[in-house]
N, C-alpha and C positions, 0 to 999 in steps of 0.2 A: 733554512734554505731559501734562497732568493727565487722569486718567480721569474719565469722567462718573459721576454718582451712581448710575446704574442698576446694581443688583446689589451695591452697596457695603454694604448693610445686612447684619446678621448672617445667616448662611446658614440657610435652611430647606429641607431636602432630604427631601421626602416623609415627614416625621415621624421620620426616623432620629435627628435630634438629640434629639428627645423620648425615643425609646427609649434612647438613650445616657445621658440624664439618669436614667432609671429604673435602668439598669445601675450607674451611679455610686452611687445611693442604696441599692440592694440587690444588691451584687456577688456574694455567695455563691450565692443562688438562680439567678442568670443563669449563673454558671460551672457549677453542678450540672446545670442543664437541658442545656447543650451537652455535658457529659460523658456524660449518659445517652443523648443522641441519637447520639453517636459510638459508644458501646458497643453500642447496639441495631443499628447498621449493620454493625459489625465482623464478625459471623459470615458475612455475605454474601460476604466476600472469599474464603472457602473454597469457594464455589460457582462461582467464575469458571472459564470455559473459554476456551482459545485457539483462534482460527480464522483461518488464513492462506491458505485455498484460494482459487483463482481465482474461483470462483462468489461468494465473499463480496465481491468488488470489482465486481460487476455487479449492476444493478437486479434484484431477485428476480423481478419480473414481466416482465422483458425477454423478448420473443419468442425471442431467440437462446438464452436459458437454457432456456425451456420446450421449444423444438425440440430442443436438444441432449439434454435429459433423455429425451424421448420416443424419439429415435433410438437412444440408448444402451440403453434398456430393451427396445426391439423387437428389436435385433440382439444383445443380450447383450454389448455392448462396454464395456471398461473402459480407463482411462488406464494405459498401461504404465509400470511401474518397470523401467528397463533396467539390467541388470547386465552389464557389459562385462568380458570376460577377454581381455587382450592378451598376446601372447608375442613376444619379440624373436628367436626361433629362426629359423634360415635356412629351414627347411621350414614355417614358420608353425604353424598349428594341427595339422598332420598329424604328430603324435607321440603316443604312448600316454599320456604324463604329462598333457598338456593336456586330452586327451579324457576321461581318467579324472576330472580335476578338474571338467569340465563335467558329467559324469554324476553325480558325487557332489553337486555344488552344486545341480543340478536336483532330485535326490531329497530333499535337505534342505529346499529352499525349498517343495516341494510339501507338506511336513508342517507348515508354519507355520500358526498360527491366523490366520484371516482370509483364507487363500488357498483358493478353492473348487476342487473337482475339475476338472482341466483348466485351471486358472488359470495354470499355468506352461508356457511354450512355449520350447523350445530344441531343439538337435540330439538331445537325449536323448528328447524326446517326439515330434518330427516324424517322420512315416513316409516311407519311400522305396518305390520300386516293386519291392520284393523281398518274397517271402512265406516263411514258415517252411515247411520241407519237408513235403509231404503235406497242407498246409492252404491256405486262401485268406486267412489272416491276414497282413497286411502288417507288416513289421518296422520298428521305429524305427531311425534312423541309429546310435544308440549303445545298442542293446539289449546288444550285446557290444562292448567296446572293441577295435578291431583292433590286433593285436599284431605280427604279421609284416609283412614288406614287401608281400607279395602282397595280404593283407587290407587294408592301408592304401591300396594303389592302387585296389582295388575301392571302398573307402569314398570315396576322393577322386573317382573317376569318377561315383559315384552323386550326390555332393554338387554337383559342377560341372554335372551334367546338369539340375539344377533351377535355372534362372536366377533365379526370383523369390526364392530364398533369399539371394542376394547383396545386400548392403546392408541386409538385414533381420535374418537370424540369423547370417550370416557377413559379414565385411568384404570389400570389393571385392578387396583384396590378399591375402585369406585369412590375415591375421595375427591376427585377433581373432574372437571369437564373442560373441553376445549371448544372454542369458537374459531373457525377458520375463515379468514378474509383473504380473497385472491387479490394480490397486488398487480398493478399494471405491469406488463412485460416491458423491459427496457428496450429491446429491439422489436418494436411492434408496429412498424410501418409509419402511418401518416403523421403521428404526433412528433416523431423524431426522437432521437436518443435522449437529448437533454430535457426535453419537455416531459417525457415519461419518467425520467429519473426524479425530476422535481415533483411530479405528481406522487411518486412513491414516498418521498420524504414528507410531503404535506399530509398524505393519507395516514402515514404512521403516526404523525403528531396528533391528528384528530382522533385516531383510534385510541391512543393512550389517554387523551382527555376524556373520551366517552367512557372508557373502561374504568377509570378511577372513580366514577360516580357510582359504580356497582360494587365497590368494596364495602365491607361491613364487618361487624364483630365476628360474624360467622363465615366470612368469605374473604379470601385474599386473591387479588386479581393482578396478573402481570402479563406483559406482552413480549414474545420472543419470535424467532424466525429470521431467515436470511434478509428479507427486506428491512426488518427492524434493525438488524445489525448494521446494514449499510446506512440507514438513516442516522443512527446514533453515531457512527463514525464521522459523518459530516458534521454533526453537532459538536462532537468532541474536538474536531479539528478547529472549528471556529472558536470554541472556548479556549483551546490551547493558544491560538494566536493572540487572543485578548490578554493572556498572561505572558506567554513566552516572547512575543515580539518586544514589548517594553522592557522585559528583563534582559533580553539579548542586547538591546540598545544601551541599557544602563551598563552592562558588562563591558561593551566595547568602549563606551564613553569613559569609564573608569580606567581601563587599560590605556586608552589614548592620553588621558590626563597624566597617568604615571609615566608614560613614555615621553611626553613633551613638556609637561608641567605648565602648560599655558592654556587659558580658557579659549583663546582664539583658535588654537588647533582643534580643540574639542568641537567648537561651533562649526568650523569648516567641515569637519568630518560628519557632523549630524546633517548639515545641508546636503552633502553628497549622498548620504544614506536615503534621505527623503526623495531626492531626485531619482536615484537609481530604482527605488521601489515603485515610484509612480510611473516612471517610463516603462519598466519591464511589465508590470501588471496592466498598464494601459494598453500596451501593444497586444498582450494576450487577449484582452477584451475586444479590441478592434478586429482581431483575427478569429474571434469566436472560439477560442481555445478554452475548454473548461478547466477548472481547477481540480486536478485529480488528487488522490491520496498522496502521491509522490510530490506534486508541485505545491501542495498545501504547506509544506515546510520551507518553500522557497523564500518567503519573507525573512525567516530566521537565518537561512543560509546566506542570502545576499547581505544581510546586516553583518554577518560574521566575516564574510570575505571581502566586502566592498572596500574596507579601509586598510587592507594589508599593505597596499602601496604607500598610503599616507604615513604609516608608521615608519617605514624606511626613509621616505622623503623628508619628513619632519626631523627625524633623528640626524640624518646627514646634513640637513640645512642648518641645524643648530651647531653641528661641529664646524661647518664652514664659517658661520657668524662668529663663533668664539664666545667666551663668557662676558666680554666687555666690548663696548662700542669701539670700532676701529676702521680699518680700510674697507672692510666688507660693507659697512654702513654707508661710507662715502660713495661707493659704487654699488648701491643696493641692487639694481636690476642685473648688474654683472654677477653678483653673488647667486642670484636665481638662475642665471645662464650657466654658471659653473656647476650648480647643483644638477641641472638637467643634463649637462655634458657628461657628468659622472654616473648619473642614476637612470638615464633614459633606457640604456640597454638592459640592465638587470630588471627594471620594472616591467618593460615590455616583454622580456623573455619569461619572467616569472608569471605574468598574467597569461601569456600565450600557452604556457605549459598547463596552467590551471584550466584554461578554456578547453584545451585538448582533452584533459581528463573528463570534462563534462560532455564534450562532443562525442566521446567514445560511446556514450549511451545511445547515440543515433543508430548504432548497430543492433540495438535490442529489438526483438519483435513486439515488445510491449509499447503501445502508444503512450501510456502514462509515463513510462521511463524515458522514451524519446522526447516527450514534451518537457520533462524535467531537465534533461541534458541541454536541449536547444535553448530554453529560455533562461536557464542559469548562465549559459555561455553568453547569450545576448546581454544579460544584465552586467556581467563582468566586462564585456567589451565596452559597454557604455561607461563603466567605472574607469576603464583604462584611458579612454579619451578624456574623461572628466579630469583624471589625475594629471594628465600631461598637457591639458589645455586650460581648463578652468582653474586648476591648481596653481600653475605658474602665473596666470593672469591675476589671481587673487593675491598671491605673494608679492607680485609687483606693485599692487595697490596698497598693501599694508606696510607700515613701517617695520624695520627689522626687530624693534623692541617687542612687537606683538608676539613673536615666536621665539625670541632668544631665551635659552634655558637659564633659570635663576643661577646667580653666582654661587660657586662652591659645590655644585651638583655634577658638573660635567665629567670629571675624572673618576668619580666613584665607581660607576658600573664597569668601565673598561679595566680598571685596576683589579677589581674583584674577579672579573672573568679570567684575566691573565693569571692571577694567583691560583685560582681554583683548578684550572685545566692544565697548568704548566707540567705537573708530574705525568699526565697522560701523554703529552706531546713529546716528552723527553724519551719515552720508551715506546715508540710506535708499534714495534712488532708485538710486544706484550699486550698492549691495548687492543690491537686488532685480533689477536688470538683469543682474548677473553670475550670480545664481542662475537667472534665466530662460534665459540662454544655455546654461548647463550642462545644464539640463533638456531643452532642445531637442536638444542634441547627443547626450545619452545616450538620450533617448526615441526617437530614430530607429531604435534597435536593436530596438524592438518589432515592426517589420515583418519581422524575421528569425526571430521565434519559431516554434517547431514543437511539435506534440503527439506524445509518444511514451511508451510504457510496455509492458513485458512482464515475465514473471516472471524471465527471465534477467537483465534489467537491475537486478533486486533484489540482485545479487551483484557485488562488486567484481571488476574485470577480472583481478586476480591471485589471487582466491580459488580454493581447490581445486576447488569444484564447477563454477565457470565454466570453469576450465582443462579439467576433465574433459569438460564438455559440448562445448566446442570440439573436443576430440579425438574424442569420439563422433561428432560431425557430420562430421569428416574421414574416419572409418572407415566409417560407415554412411550410410544414406539421409537421416537427420535425426531429431532428437528431438522436433520440433514436428509435430503431426498436424492436418491439415485434412480432415475427413470430408465428402465430397460425397455427399449422400443422393439416391438415384434413386427417384422415385415414378412408376410406370407405370399409375396408376389411369385415366388418360385414353387408354390405348392402345385402338385400334379395329381392329387388324389381324386377320388370319385365319390359321389353320394347321390342319394335319390333326389328327384326334382323337388324343389322347395316351392310351396305356394306363395304367390305374390312376389316373385323376384328371383334374382340369380342367387345361387348357393355359394356364399363366400367361404373360404377355408376355415374361418373361425366358427363355422357351424359343424365342422367335422368332429365328432366325439373323440376320435383317436388323437387329433391335434390338441383338443382341450385336455384330455387325460395326460398327454405329454407335458402340457403347460402346467398342469397340477403338480406333476413330479418336479418340474423346474422350480415352481414356487416353493415347494417343500425344501428343495436343495438350497435355495436362497435363504430361507428362514433359518437354516442350520448354520450359516456362516458367522464367523466372529463379528461382533459389533453390529450385527443386524438385529434391530428391535422388532421388526414386523414386515410383512409383505402383503400387498394388495394387488391383485391382477384379475384377468378374465376368469380364471378357474375359481378363485375364492369368492369372487362377486357372484358368479352364476350359481355355484353350489349353495350359497346363502339364499339366493332368490328361490331356488328349488325347494330348499328346506322350509322356507316360510310359505310358499305356495301350497305345499301339501301338509298344512296344519302342523308344522314343526315335527314332522316324522323324521327321526334320525337316519332312517334308511334312505331318505330322499336328499341327504346332504352329499349329493353326487351329481355327475353329468348324465343327462338322459342318453339312451342308447341309439337315438336316431337324430339325423340332422333336422328333420321336421320338428321334433320335440324341442331341440335346442333353439330353433328359430322361435317357437312359441314361448320358450323361457325368456329369450331376449325381449320379446314383446311385453312380457310380464314385468321385466326389469324396467322397461320404459314407463309402464303404467304406475308402478309402485314408487320408483326412485326418480323417475323423470329422464327424458332423453338426454339432457345435458350431462347428467351424471354418468349415464351409460356411455356417451361419446368420449368421456375421459378415459375409458377402459377399452372399448371396442368401437371402431369407426363404423359408419353407416354401410360401407361396402363389405364389412366383415373380413377385411383383408389385412388390417393393421390393428395392433393392440399395444397397451402399455402396462407394464408391471412396475408398481412403485415400491421401492425398497427403502425402508426407514432405517437410518443409521444413527448410532449414538456416539457423537464426538469422535469420528474417525480421523486418523492422520493419513498423510499422503501414501506412505508405504503400505498401510493396511488396505486402503482403497485400491491401490494399484494391484496388490495381490488378489483382492476380491474380484476386480474386473478381469484379471487374467484367468482366474478360476471359472468365472462365468463364461468367458469366451471358449475355454476348453470344453466345458460342459455342452455349450451350444453346438460346437463343431461335432461333437460325438453323438449327441442325443437329438438335437433339433434340426440340424442341417439336412439329415436324410428325409425329413418331412417337408422340406422346402421352407423352413423358418430361418430367417436371418435376424440377428440382433444388432442393436446399436445403443449408445448411452446418451442420455440427456439429463437435465436437471442441474441444480446448483453444484452438486458434487462433481459431475462430469466436467462442467466448466472450470471448476477449481483445479481439477487434475490437469487440464490443458495449460494452466498457468505455471505449474512447477517446471516443466521442460523449458518454458520461456525464460524463467528465472535462471536456470542453468545456462542457457544460451547467452543471456545477458552477461553473466559472469565470464563465460568462456571467451566471448568476443570483445567485450568492453575492456577487460583487464589488459590483454596484450596490446590492444589498440592505444589505450591510454599510455602504456609504458613505451611502446614504439614511437608514438607520435611525439611525446615529450622528449624522448631521447634524440630523435632525429633533429628536432628544432635546436637543441643544445649543441649537438655535433656540428650542424651546419653553421651555426652562428660563431662557434669557437674554432671551427675547422679542425677538430681533433676528436677522434673516437675515444681516446683515453680520457680526455676531460669529460666527455659526455657520460661515460660509464661511472667515473668518480662522483660526478654531481648527482647522478640518478640513484646511486647505490643506497644512500641512507633511507630514502622514501620506499624503495623496493624492499629492503630488509624490514622496515616498519610494518609493511603490509603482511609480510610472512609472519612476523611476530603476532600480529592481531589474529590472523587466520589460525595460527597454532593455538593461541589462547582461547579462541572460540571453540576449537575442537576439544581442548582439555576441559573447558567450562560447560560444554554441552549446549552452546548457543547456536541455533540453526541459522542457515542462510535463508532469507526470505526476500520478499519484494524490496523492502527497504534496506535490510542488512547487506544484500548482495551489491549495493551501490557504494559501500564505503571504500572498497579497494581503489576504484578509479578516482574517487574524490581525493583519497590520500596521495595517490601517485601524482595527480595534477597539482595539488596544493603543496605537498611535502617537498617536492623537488625545488620549490622556490627558495627554501632555506639553503640548499646547496649552491644555487645560483648566486645568491647574495654573498655567501661565504667566499665563493671563488672570485667574484668581482673584487671583494675587499683584499683577497690574496694577491690579485694582480696589482692593486694599488699599493698595498703595504709592503709586499716583498717577502714576508715570512708568514707561516701559518699562525704563529702565536699572535703576531700583530694583527693579522686578519681577524682572529677571534676577538681581540680587544676592540677592534673597530666595529665589526658587524654583529658580534655575539649578543649584545644587549637588545639591538633591534630585532634580531631573529627570535630571541627569547620572548620579547614583547609581542611580536607578530604571532608566534605559536601560541602564547598564552591567550591572546585575544580570540584567535580562531578556535582553539580547543575549548575555552570557556564558553564561547558563543555556541558551538555545537553541543557542549555539555548541558546547556540550557534545555535542549530537547529532552534531556533525561527527566524533566518534570512533566513531560507530555502524558496525557491520559491514554494515548495509543502506544502500546508496548513496542511495536515495530519502529516507530519514530524515536522512542526513548532509546532503544538499542542502537539505532543508527547514530544518534547523538553521542552516546558513550563510546561507540566503536571509532568514529571519526576523531573524537577528542583524544582517545587513547592512542590511536595510530599517529596523529599529528604530534602529540607529545613525544612519542617514541621517535618519530622522524627528526624532531628538533634535537632530542638528546643524542641520537646517532650522528647528526650533522656536527654538533658541537664537540662530541667526543671522538668521532671517527674520521671526519673530513681532514682535520689537521694531520693526524698520523698517515692517512692515505696520501695526502699531498706530499708530505715529507719523504715517504717511502717510494712512491711511484711516479711523481710528476717531475719532469725535467724542464 
């Protein structure tokens, strides 16, 4: 079937062809302008900062983030970096060697820069209910390491008497101890977000260095916790780039060589890659934009996408030149002008639709995702101007022989494509029916999709950190913290006058008894390893104050005695420790819930149950609850992921579709061109559902990327269709370039599969698979669609 005349005239693409003509006439000024532009951006690369903390993946104005920040500031809470020392000895930790190691490790960690006074908690700092002779000063557990058997038994008795230490500072089986180091808070005022994040990374590095010195034949030491995870993610990302960026460049270089068979083409492509990377990251640095977990893969993505236009331009240029010197050589600049007259529109249109796919991420509430979309789009826009200005300028300076395809190779690919796909094009109805049935079967898997993400899922199951975290969760209460904030501003109870100050609600025995029931309720919930709150802390203090009398493991019956008990808490364990649980006004408190590797749905159900309990049991007492901690912040991220997918997907689809419709002035053409990439996304979402691959921060982005990039194949196919007149001839002309383009981008994204970060690896595989599907659907389905529906 012949194409209509619509759009068959020489391409006019927003004046880019006229700019290209200027570049052909004055090549050196154009090249010099871009060189100066790149050199001006280059120093900004040195200003880049890496940020992989959990707060970076949550909307900065999210109420959960603001609430978490306020709670941490009020109670002086920090995320713990957990140093675990485990011993295989039969008597567990009750040997002088292990305890000396704990003592020395604690002392050295306390001296590290960035660790505040009292910022390290361990058996060496925790006090017991014994005083130094002739004083009222309480002794830490490890002020002196017990040497003899009798001293060790006393130490053991003192330790086992304090039940709340088990699962927190010592393991349940008493084979391991934990040293807790408070990390600087990311959102902590004066230092600023990036400085605090850098402090955490450096602090984690120093803690690991110090901890390794205390390993021995009888002690294994490892470091876990949310700050450690964030630090390692940053390290893994940098390690990934050192491997994946050269690998992706090599892949693109090989595909470019296969596509044009000329070293000059490969070298031109590599120069463009270097310029695009330098310009994009330089601008990021000058704008003080940090490198997030999302934008950390940008170098690989830019490398993958930057040369898509060149593949089509070089392929078409070689077709224009022909296999032997001829008229095109005699009118060499004219051949370049002819190239741009034919290719400016599809190149501009393809790049714009790709840019729209990335700009759709600007609708995301996640700053890290918006940054990814904005700077990828900027990098691709730079590549577009480079392709249509520097590219023609360079081709005008080079002799035609530098890029002419070797003799005998020109017809091979078109002939093979025509022969392979001709049967599908002869029976368009049958071909489209088969593709429809496949789409239906695969698409049913979308009903099985689930949303999931956590910082632990950012590590491979066999990675050292994940293995250590699993082990820490087995030994202790859990490394994930959910903070339940208690606000008693609405309390209207009464109590007797308290000596030395106002009677706060947390002195009310009835309130504390209700909080005790609440803590027991929390401890019984799935995935909860332990609970520490005002009730458990005060009953422990009471138990120790009264010579470990089991009957005293309770709350006193009067507010005055509760106030005295809190004073004893301050004397024994210190005011900073008490302020982490009960504030000075006795009107606010915190319950720490330790969780063992929870997922989003489990935590969501837990938080819902907690709210229900609080409404029924605590609200009548004037107690309101809220959530803080790393778990609460992570929970806020999941709805943002869903919103990213809900908004970016239709925006990418609609934006790309409108550009195509407006340029070709045909809704039918727009729908035909966009259909292969749309179906490819449905295929991948369905396969994700069938395979149990969850949507996360990274995987949620593959849809818009596929829609923006995959539509390019339909655009180039349709442009060839307008020139060639029939679908089969269009396939022969554009099919090899489309296949090479898809192979380059799919392989480039596939390189991410070697990433140490599973989310990035999944993103690479998903985009690679989706673009391969989009290419296959374009080559197999576009021809039948055009034969059947295009007039």
